[in-house]
N, CA, C and O of each residue as an XYZ file, in Angstrom:
376
protein
N     -40.467    222.495     76.285
C     -41.743    223.363     75.915
C     -42.811    222.762     77.071
O     -43.138    221.580     77.175
N     -43.207    223.728     77.798
C     -44.403    223.609     78.711
C     -45.997    223.550     78.233
O     -46.496    224.234     77.340
N     -46.406    222.943     78.737
C     -48.110    222.719     78.442
C     -48.620    224.336     78.012
O     -49.240    224.419     76.951
N     -48.431    225.350     78.631
C     -48.641    226.513     78.162
C     -48.118    227.005     76.717
O     -48.825    227.456     75.816
N     -46.893    226.839     76.700
C     -45.972    226.946     75.217
C     -47.091    226.313     74.283
O     -47.749    227.066     73.566
N     -47.332    224.869     74.277
C     -47.542    224.274     73.576
C     -49.483    224.595     73.262
O     -50.104    224.272     72.250
N     -49.862    225.087     74.120
C     -51.278    225.936     73.971
C     -51.229    226.755     73.148
O     -52.037    226.771     72.219
N     -50.029    227.862     73.320
C     -50.247    229.128     72.418
C     -49.698    228.768     70.997
O     -49.993    229.417     69.994
N     -48.943    227.767     70.999
C     -48.236    227.435     69.625
C     -48.962    226.891     68.736
O     -49.504    225.903     69.232
N     -49.278    227.052     67.554
C     -50.252    226.353     66.383
C     -49.892    225.418     65.988
O     -48.669    225.554     66.010
N     -50.155    224.283     65.529
C     -49.828    223.295     64.796
C     -48.941    223.258     63.736
O     -49.123    224.229     63.001
N     -48.147    222.603     63.400
C     -47.312    222.901     62.087
C     -48.239    222.868     60.824
O     -47.972    223.434     59.764
N     -49.304    222.167     61.064
C     -50.268    222.383     59.648
C     -51.073    223.687     59.740
O     -51.886    223.868     58.833
N     -50.983    224.544     60.613
C     -51.988    225.536     60.716
C     -52.990    225.734     61.561
O     -53.494    226.811     61.882
N     -53.287    224.586     61.939
C     -54.432    224.450     62.669
C     -53.937    224.990     64.548
O     -52.920    224.787     65.213
N     -55.245    225.722     64.841
C     -55.152    226.013     66.116
C     -55.754    225.237     66.987
O     -56.979    225.109     66.978
N     -54.852    224.525     67.983
C     -55.270    223.531     69.123
C     -55.607    224.070     70.365
O     -55.600    223.450     71.428
N     -55.974    225.520     70.161
C     -56.370    226.251     71.681
C     -57.844    225.463     72.043
O     -58.088    225.006     73.159
N     -58.658    225.404     71.026
C     -60.012    225.075     71.439
C     -60.046    223.570     71.843
O     -61.012    223.270     72.545
N     -59.107    222.484     71.510
C     -58.800    221.482     72.142
C     -58.522    221.362     73.153
O     -59.101    220.593     73.921
N     -57.473    222.145     73.481
C     -57.036    222.220     74.769
C     -58.173    222.615     75.653
O     -58.548    221.874     76.561
N     -58.662    223.634     75.434
C     -59.861    224.621     76.213
C     -60.759    222.889     76.738
O     -60.888    222.458     77.884
N     -61.193    222.298     75.536
C     -62.300    221.314     75.662
C     -61.613    220.276     77.022
O     -62.158    220.130     78.117
N     -60.336    219.663     76.598
C     -59.709    218.906     77.389
C     -59.644    219.450     79.022
O     -60.124    218.910     80.019
N     -59.030    220.452     78.931
C     -59.169    221.120     80.390
C     -60.575    220.998     80.995
O     -60.686    220.399     82.065
N     -61.763    221.568     80.338
C     -62.969    221.613     80.769
C     -63.258    220.222     81.379
O     -63.693    220.094     82.523
N     -62.947    219.006     80.408
C     -63.329    217.817     80.718
C     -62.474    217.221     82.077
O     -63.052    216.542     82.926
N     -61.313    217.497     82.150
C     -60.551    217.320     83.364
C     -60.992    217.915     84.589
O     -60.949    217.333     85.673
N     -61.484    219.268     84.380
C     -62.162    219.639     85.555
C     -63.356    219.171     86.069
O     -63.580    219.167     87.280
N     -64.161    218.765     85.215
C     -65.661    218.142     85.554
C     -65.326    216.831     86.140
O     -65.899    216.328     87.107
N     -64.179    216.232     85.354
C     -63.900    214.961     86.206
C     -63.366    214.975     87.539
O     -63.700    214.172     88.410
N     -62.460    215.980     87.694
C     -62.151    216.515     89.086
C     -63.063    216.748     90.084
O     -63.005    216.265     91.215
N     -63.982    217.558     89.622
C     -65.162    217.820     90.471
C     -66.003    216.770     90.706
O     -66.731    216.929     91.687
N     -66.154    215.512     89.971
C     -67.076    214.664     90.072
C     -66.242    213.589     90.979
O     -66.861    212.786     91.677
N     -64.919    213.605     90.945
C     -64.426    212.810     91.808
C     -64.264    213.251     93.105
O     -64.383    212.478     94.055
N     -63.975    214.546     93.248
C     -63.978    214.983     94.471
C     -65.181    214.973     95.077
O     -65.051    214.452     96.185
N     -66.314    215.312     94.865
C     -67.701    214.836     95.425
C     -67.812    213.389     95.640
O     -68.310    213.042     96.712
N     -67.562    212.784     95.088
C     -67.878    211.081     95.166
C     -66.735    210.783     96.479
O     -66.963    209.864     97.266
N     -65.574    211.603     96.612
C     -64.699    211.215     97.691
C     -65.406    211.532     98.637
O     -65.824    210.631     99.364
N     -65.768    212.980     98.926
C     -66.491    213.355    100.180
C     -67.629    212.613    100.354
O     -67.869    212.280    101.514
N     -68.412    212.261     99.473
C     -69.736    211.561     99.730
C     -69.422    209.973    100.446
O     -70.212    209.475    101.248
N     -68.207    209.323    100.033
C     -67.667    208.211    100.683
C     -67.245    208.348    101.926
O     -67.338    207.455    102.767
N     -66.679    209.647    102.157
C     -66.030    209.970    103.489
C     -67.065    210.339    104.557
O     -67.024    209.902    105.707
N     -68.026    211.204    104.070
C     -69.044    211.313    104.817
C     -69.904    209.809    105.424
O     -70.213    209.645    106.604
N     -70.179    208.810    104.293
C     -70.900    207.635    104.883
C     -69.803    206.860    105.709
O     -70.176    206.042    106.550
N     -68.726    207.046    105.539
C     -67.641    206.264    106.244
C     -67.544    206.799    107.766
O     -67.254    205.970    108.629
N     -67.749    208.005    108.100
C     -67.752    208.479    109.390
C     -69.269    208.112    110.030
O     -69.526    207.584    111.111
N     -70.034    208.508    109.141
C     -71.709    207.973    109.761
C     -71.566    206.348    110.330
O     -71.993    205.964    111.419
N     -70.849    205.487    109.302
C     -70.761    203.992    109.749
C     -69.839    203.996    111.233
O     -70.183    203.478    112.296
N     -68.910    204.545    111.020
C     -68.074    204.556    112.210
C     -68.679    205.067    113.461
O     -68.457    204.465    114.512
N     -69.362    206.033    113.443
C     -70.327    206.546    114.625
C     -71.256    205.730    115.112
O     -71.537    205.633    116.306
N     -71.894    204.959    113.972
C     -72.988    204.319    114.394
C     -72.639    202.647    115.111
O     -73.275    201.987    115.932
N     -71.288    202.356    114.340
C     -70.533    201.387    114.881
C     -70.166    201.454    116.457
O     -70.309    200.514    117.239
N     -69.737    202.554    116.732
C     -69.099    202.942    117.995
C     -70.216    202.681    119.022
O     -70.098    202.034    120.062
N     -71.486    203.384    118.484
C     -72.643    203.187    119.666
C     -73.047    202.216    119.571
O     -73.593    201.879    120.622
N     -73.105    201.325    118.651
C     -73.581    199.669    118.969
C     -72.343    199.153    119.973
O     -72.665    198.515    120.976
N     -71.189    199.375    119.758
C     -70.205    198.760    120.611
C     -70.251    199.128    122.045
O     -69.875    198.470    123.015
N     -70.811    200.364    121.991
C     -70.899    201.283    123.493
C     -72.013    200.459    124.006
O     -71.846    199.975    125.125
N     -73.231    200.187    123.326
C     -74.505    199.637    123.859
C     -74.267    198.045    124.311
O     -74.755    197.637    125.365
N     -73.548    197.248    123.511
C     -73.352    196.217    123.753
C     -72.403    195.722    125.026
O     -72.693    194.772    125.753
N     -71.084    196.636    125.171
C     -70.554    196.734    126.215
C     -71.553    196.734    127.520
O     -71.599    195.784    128.302
N     -72.239    197.761    127.635
C     -73.110    198.012    128.710
C     -74.007    196.906    129.254
O     -74.121    196.495    130.409
N     -74.640    196.515    128.087
C     -75.235    195.088    128.383
C     -74.703    193.977    128.649
O     -75.355    193.085    129.192
N     -73.501    193.842    128.335
C     -72.491    193.007    128.918
C     -72.274    192.975    130.106
O     -72.455    191.983    130.812
N     -71.727    194.392    130.602
C     -71.528    194.642    131.786
C     -72.618    194.386    132.661
O     -72.478    193.890    133.779
N     -74.047    194.825    131.999
C     -75.179    194.487    133.218
C     -75.086    192.979    133.460
O     -75.026    192.472    134.580
N     -75.080    192.435    132.518
C     -75.337    190.650    132.687
C     -74.195    190.162    133.579
O     -74.331    189.270    134.417
N     -73.069    190.814    133.332
C     -71.882    190.209    134.618
C     -72.278    190.522    135.809
O     -72.306    189.651    136.679
N     -72.686    191.920    136.096
C     -73.381    192.364    137.460
C     -74.494    191.101    137.738
O     -74.420    190.336    138.700
N     -75.347    191.065    136.879
C     -76.406    190.176    137.369
C     -76.157    188.792    137.656
O     -76.797    188.261    138.564
N     -75.295    188.129    136.987
C     -75.077    186.836    136.961
C     -73.414    186.599    137.262
O     -72.846    185.822    136.495
N     -72.763    187.113    138.138
C     -71.183    187.035    138.095
C     -70.793    185.334    137.950
O     -69.921    184.975    137.160
N     -71.395    184.551    138.635
C     -71.204    183.208    138.720
C     -71.298    182.787    137.107
O     -70.257    182.307    136.657
N     -72.103    182.874    136.447
C     -72.350    182.420    134.784
C     -71.320    183.009    134.073
O     -70.742    182.413    133.165
N     -70.970    184.446    134.512
C     -69.496    185.080    133.800
C     -68.257    184.248    133.958
O     -67.483    183.925    133.057
N     -68.172    183.907    135.402
C     -66.961    183.116    135.429
C     -67.068    181.859    134.612
O     -66.221    181.509    133.791
N     -68.125    181.234    134.887
C     -68.337    179.525    134.360
C     -68.028    179.897    132.916
O     -67.296    179.160    132.255
N     -68.680    181.280    132.266
C     -68.349    181.298    130.765
C     -67.022    181.446    130.353
O     -66.603    180.849    129.361
N     -66.078    182.449    131.263
C     -64.789    182.421    130.963
C     -63.763    181.243    131.424
O     -62.641    181.170    130.924
N     -64.108    180.554    132.165
C     -63.520    179.057    132.066
C     -63.924    178.015    131.033
O     -63.120    177.160    130.663
N     -65.019    178.075    130.621
C     -65.507    177.235    129.083
C     -64.569    177.604    128.092
O     -63.838    176.824    127.481
N     -64.648    179.331    127.908
C     -63.851    179.710    126.705
C     -62.289    179.493    126.663
O     -61.667    179.328    125.614
N     -61.593    179.515    128.216
C     -60.355    178.951    128.645
C     -60.306    177.505    128.246
O     -59.303    177.222    127.592
N     -61.010    176.676    128.441
C     -60.912    175.094    128.186
C     -60.991    175.191    126.553
O     -60.028    174.586    126.083
N     -61.480    175.521    125.958
C     -62.109    175.462    124.304
C     -60.727    175.912    123.727
O     -60.100    175.112    123.032
N     -60.184    177.255    124.004
C     -58.834    177.717    123.768
C     -57.660    176.569    124.078
O     -56.836    176.228    123.229
N     -57.710    176.109    125.238
C     -56.889    175.169    125.919
C     -56.475    173.823    124.833
O     -55.406    173.408    124.385
N     -57.829    173.427    124.692
C     -57.973    172.440    123.830
C     -57.607    172.607    122.251
O     -57.181    171.727    121.502
N     -57.850    173.799    121.984
C     -57.598    173.921    120.283
C     -56.135    173.984    120.261
O     -55.548    173.298    119.424
N     -55.473    174.713    121.067
C     -54.004    175.346    121.005
C     -53.430    173.550    121.242
O     -52.571    173.155    120.453
N     -53.806    172.838    122.029
C     -53.179    171.673    122.332
C     -53.195    170.999    120.981
O     -52.126    170.660    120.472
N     -54.240    170.804    120.428
C     -54.399    169.989    119.262
C     -53.285    170.459    118.030
O     -52.840    169.609    117.258
N     -52.958    171.656    117.953
C     -51.899    172.095    117.029
C     -50.556    171.522    117.247
O     -49.900    171.374    116.216
N     -50.039    171.193    118.275
C     -48.731    170.700    118.742
C     -48.542    169.482    118.093
O     -47.517    168.829    118.291
């Protein structure tokens, strides 16, 4: 028996269930509409946050590149320092 058949068939006690089925269908449609709207809002916010994050990353990269161009010696010294720290940290794990 399908849902449609059940909707059209009255209960054995003589009560028509189509009103209950209509209320359930309307409630489900309302829930679906609210869930869809919430998901669309979340998607829009996620895209907005991703766009802002990408802008900030691009800006930070540009500033980093300018700093390296202005002070290449400092950049090399910083890279050596990071290498030494990583070497010490990894050596300590053995």
